[in-house]
C-alpha positions, 0 to 999 in steps of 0.5 A, a space after each residue: 914622079 916617075 914610075 920608077 919611083 912611084 911603082 915600087 912606092 906603090 908596092 911598099 904601101 899595099 904590102 904593109 896595109 895588106 900585111 896590117 889587115 891580115 895580122 889584124 884579122 888575127 888579133 880579132 879572132 884572138 879577141 873576139 871570134 874568127 867571124 869577125 875576120 870578114 869585118 876586118 875586110 870591111 874596115 880596109 874597104 871602108 877606108 878605100 871608099 872614104 878615101 874616093 869620097 874625100 877626094 871627090 868632094 875636095 877634087 878642086 882644092 887638090 888640083 895640081 897639088 896631087 904629088 906633095 899630097 901623095 908625098 904626105 899621105 906616105 908619110 904619115 901611113 906608117 904613123 897611122 899603122 901604129 896609132 890606130 891599133 893604140 886608140 882602139 885599146 881604149 874601147 871596150 867592144 863587146 860584140 855579144 851585147 850589140 842587140 841591147 847596149 847602144 854603147 856598143 855601136 857606138 864602140 863598132 862605130 868608133 873601131 871602125 872610124 879608127 882602124 880604117 885610118 891606116 887603109 884611108 891614108 894608105 888608099 888617098 895615096 894610092 888614088 891620087 897616083 892613079 889620078 894622075 896616070 893616064 896611060 900608065 894606069 895599067 902599070 901602075 895599078 898592077 904595082 898596087 896589086 902585086 904589092 898586096 899579094 906580097 902583104 898576105 906573105 909578109 903576114 904569114 911569115 911574120 906571124 910565124 917568126 914573132 907573136 901577134 903584137 910584134 907582127 902588127 907592129 912589123 907590118 909597118 916596116 915597109 911603110 917606111 921604106 915607102 916613106 923614104 922613096 917618096 921622100 927622096 927627091 923633094 925633101 932635103 937630105 938631112 930633113 928626110 934623114 931625121 924624119 925617117 930616123 924618127 920613124 924608124 925608131 917608133 917602129 923599132 920601139 914598138 916592136 920591141 914593147 907593143 903600146 898595144 895588149 891583147 885582151 880577149 873579151 870576157 866570154 872566152 875561156 883564157 881570162 874566165 880561167 886567168 881569174 882563177 885563184 892562184 891561176 898563172 900562164 906557164 907557157 905561150 906559143 904563137 903560129 899563123 893557125 893560132 895563138 896557144 896559152 897554157 895556165 896552171 891553176 889548181 882549181 881548173 879541171 877539165 872533163 867534159 860531161 863527167 858522170 854525177 856517179 864518180 867519186 874518184 879523184 881528178 887529177 891537175 891539169 894544165 888548161 890550154 887555149 887557142 886564140 884565148 878560147 878553151 883547147 881542152 888540157 894537159 893531163 898527165 899519165 897515172 894509170 897502167 891499162 888492167 890486164 886482160 884478166 883482171 876480174 870483171 864484175 857481175 852486171 848488179 856491180 854497185 856504183 863506184 866508191 872512193 876504193 872501188 875504181 873503174 875497168 877501163 872496159 866500163 865494169 868495176 874491179 878491185 883496186 888492185 887491179 891497177 897501179 895508179 900514180 899520183 896523179 891519175 887519169 881514172 875519170 876518163 872512163 867516166 865521160 860519155 866520149 869513153 862509151 865507144 870503149 865499151 863496145 871493145 878494146 880497138 887496136 888503132 885509134 885516130 883522134 881528130 883534133 887532138 888538142 891538149 891530148 885528153 882523148 889520146 890519153 883516153 885511147 892510152 888507158 883504154 888499151 889501144 895499140 897505137 894512137 895517131 894524133 892530128 891536130 892543126 895547131 902544131 904549137 898546142 901538142 908542143 905547149 902541152 908537152 912542156 906543160 907536164 913533166 917528163 914520163 907523164 906526157 901522152 904525146 910522148 908515149 912510144 904508141 902515139 903518133 903525131 900529125 900536125 896539119 888538117 884532119 881532112 886532108 891526112 884521111 884523104 892521104 893516108 891508107 891505114 885503116 882505123 878501129 875507132 875515130 874520135 872527134 872530141 868535144 871542141 871549144 868550151 860549153 859558154 861560147 858554144 851556148 852563146 852561138 859565136 860559131 855561127 857564121 864559121 866554117 867548120 869543114 870537119 863536121 859536113 857529110 863530106 866530112 863524116 864520110 871521109 872518116 867512115 871510109 877510113 874505118 877498118 870492118 866493125 870500126 866506129 866513128 865516135 863524136 862528142 858534143 857540147 849539148 845546149 837547151 834547147 838542143 840543136 848541135 847534137 840534132 844537126 850531128 844526127 842528121 849529118 852522120 845519117 846523111 853520110 851513112 846513106 851516101 856510102 850506101 848503109 841500108 840500115 842507118 838506124 841500127 848504125 847510129 847510137 847516142 849516149 848523153 850525160 848532162 853536159 855532152 852528148 856522144 854519137 856512135 857511128 857504126 857503119 856494119 851496125 852494132 850487135 847484141 852484144 855491143 849494145 848490152 855491154 853499151 847499156 851496162 856502161 851507161 847505166 852504172 854511169 847514170 848516162 841516157 842511151 836515147 838511140 837505138 830504144 835498147 828496151 826493143 832490143 829485148 833489154 831491160 828498160 833503164 831509168 832516165 837520169 837527164 830528163 828533156 822536155 822533149 825526146 828530140 835526140 830520139 826523134 832526130 835518130 828515128 827520123 834519120 832512121 826512116 830515110 831522107 824525107 823523114 829526115 827532111 820533114 823533122 829538119 824543116 819542122 824543127 825551131 832551129 836550123 838542123 839540116 845536114 851540114 855540107 862542104 858547100 854550106 859548112 856552116 855547122 854551128 849556125 842554127 838560126 833561121 833568118 826568117 824567125 829573126 822578127 819573131 824572136 826579137 819581138 818576144 821578151 829579152 829573156 825568152 829569146 836569149 837561150 835561142 840567140 846566135 850572136 855570130 849571125 846577129 853581130 854580122 847583120 848589125 855588122 852589114 847595117 852599120 856598113 850600109 848606112 855608111 856606104 850610103 852616106 859615103 856615096 850620097 856626099 859625092 852625088 850631092 857634090 857633083 849634081 847640083 841639079 843637073 840631072 844629066 850629070 846625075 845620070 852620068 856619075 850613077 852610070 859611073 858608080 854602077 859600073 865601078 861598083 858592080 865590079 867591086 861586088 863581084 870582086 868581093 864575091 868572088 874574093 870571099 868565096 874564094 877564101 871559103 873554098 880554100 878553106 877547106 883545101 888548105 885547112 885553116 882560114 888564115 892560110 886561105 885568106 893569105 893565099 887568096 889575097 895573094 893569088 887573087 891580087 898578084 894575078 890581078 896586078 898582072 891583068 892590070 898590067 897586061 891591060 895597058 896593052 889593050 883599049 879601054 873598050 875592051 873592058 866588056 871582054 874582060 868583064 864577060 871573061 871573069 863571068 864566064 870563068 866565074 860560071 865554069 867555077 861554080 859548077 866545078 865547086 863541089 870537086 874542091 874536097 877531092 884536092 884535099 888528098 893532094 900533098 900540101 905543096 900540090 894543094 897550094 899550086 891547084 889553089 893558085 891555078 884555080 884563083 890565078 887564071 880568073 884573077 888575071 882577067 879581073 885585073 883588067 876592068 877597073 884600070 881600063 874603066 879608069 882609063 875612060 875617064 882619063 882627063 878628069 881626076 875627080 871622076 877617077 876619084 869617084 870611081 875609087 869611091 864607087 869600088 871601095 864603097 860597093 866592097 864594104 857592103 859586099 864583104 857582110 852581104 857576101 858572108 851572109 850569101 854564102 850562109 843561105 846560098 853556099 860557096 857556089 851560089 856566092 860564086 855564081 853571084 860574083 860573075 853576075 856582078 861582072 855580067 852587070 859591069 859589062 852590060 854598063 860598059 858595053 852600053 856606053 858610047 865608044 870613046 872616053 866616058 868623062 864625068 864633069 
């Protein structure tokens, strides 16, 4: 076949499999958790590595049959894209049981093997072309890379217009076109039309009625609430940023940390979920704010009763001070998050991650004049509105302004100042307790993020952040230290006087006021918490001359007071406290945005040595699942590498040395490429605001510009691979040094951020496209050596995917970027140390 056929066919194949990969990433996020996105990348690369291994082992059988096998693989690709997800649906997989249920390891193995099948078929087709490419290697490899880039764009378009299940089916359409193109000159017209019609019919049927279903893990909120009596779905929407579902269940109520002293009623709510995890609830408006002249009780007012509803400023008033409708949100005043309103009535409120609008309603109930609600997942606000009857929708109140987008980008661009900025409790308690978010990037809870929020406060303004409380405590401890670090960076001298921590039985609210809390505010806070049986762990109000109140929610150790005391003492006491704490509670930063990670790597052996029941409360399933994935991928990689080595060597020491050198070169650029890819995804996650956008943008830019570099490589001698590798290593060093500047780009409009991101990724990616095809040209004339190089590159990438995430957590994204540069530097040493001319492996 000529380049005119092979090039477009490779483009379509790559478009299809990369689109399949990104959509599969979304489905993994829905069915399990976001950190399994990296597992999808590993699955894809496993298919690529396995294809190279197979071609090496079968090198004698396929010699001279490459073109026919290419057509066969291309024809099978759309079928495997449809069959693999169908097979996987029959395998129960629960990642939180990996450490004690051996069947889950078998499930992971089957998952890897089955989902890798379409990638194996696609990679085999690509490798068969490259094995015969010769001087056309760069151009054909460029078709492959640019096709992969278009696959990332295709996935975003599909997710924006179709549901996740339908989008997965639609990724097979380019593969169908590739099959038709590959068969165009070798199969009789009638047979070609029949085969094409059959494949198209299957794809269309899968689009209309997808043969697979979305089955979230039972530990997520959606399946749990849908198990309630009389529960039913009342709405569903999809976007690249999330799959949103609304569920109505008479037994469902959402009131994070509600005071045990509250004896009033709770309104009927509609549960909302993003990617099957709790995103709050749609709560109807049902109360008018009390007038300023409503009577205020004395400090000796009794605890509330059914006929004595609470006042929005924390006190109690006669029931005729309110005009209450059938669904009233009076319970909001009995949440720890309402402690911010006990300090005074804010005029302007910003709610970050407004979700179903509960905290928007809270602000309205407490008399806010204007409320800005920022939510990244736009369908969430639409569904929250649609779930409530007209006239009771908080988002439609005239005082509310909604912003669909990333909160970091919003606060970086806006000039408005707010009296109160609210970060509501996110997710669900059971997911937080399980530690499933340990490997996910969180750019809203870093030192830089808190600093950006504090910068948008009006004089005397307050930042209020609420989180679920775990036992043993960790999340709120890290939150206190992170906020304290942000205050110090903003030049606040009295950090202890700028912090307050209010706690109920389930949630804790951290109040951060850079200007410090006045005596009247602390007294109001004391009254608010005493009436609601909340605890104030900081500041120690009794030291201010106030009467010491009872402790309602007793802890074995006053860890929140200890954390705040250390934070108030300065950087060194904070560091000492964090280093001695059983969990990893150092302040989270944009460089290491893993707020949900608390498990210390060195403590894992001691933890596993204890009885299972003893270490379960300390388990962090996201991190442990990543370690399990790394172990399994390493074993698979070792097997995939050992088979070709044994096939090649047969006891020849010289041959062994030469093939290991080739494997080391292509393995080094494979590791380097993946390290830089994962680091770019993480950095762009901050710049673009969502991991799906970051993944798609990174893959599109990285692969498109790598394709350009591959095409340009045909103009250079194969010996120039050395300079390409050194160029990538040098640019990685520069990128690592400039990495901390990424946060400043969030102030730019989205098109500008995308343009800067494309430029930042595109320049090094152009050079990254050269070492692989130039290395293949040094193996020209030995197709089996090309297959071996393909296998080594793919297998190294499999291991590199899991390793890169662990390294990013330990070293930060800057460290990962620098290690990517080291990979290319090692490749430069290997290629530079070879003799001039082409190097062939027998």
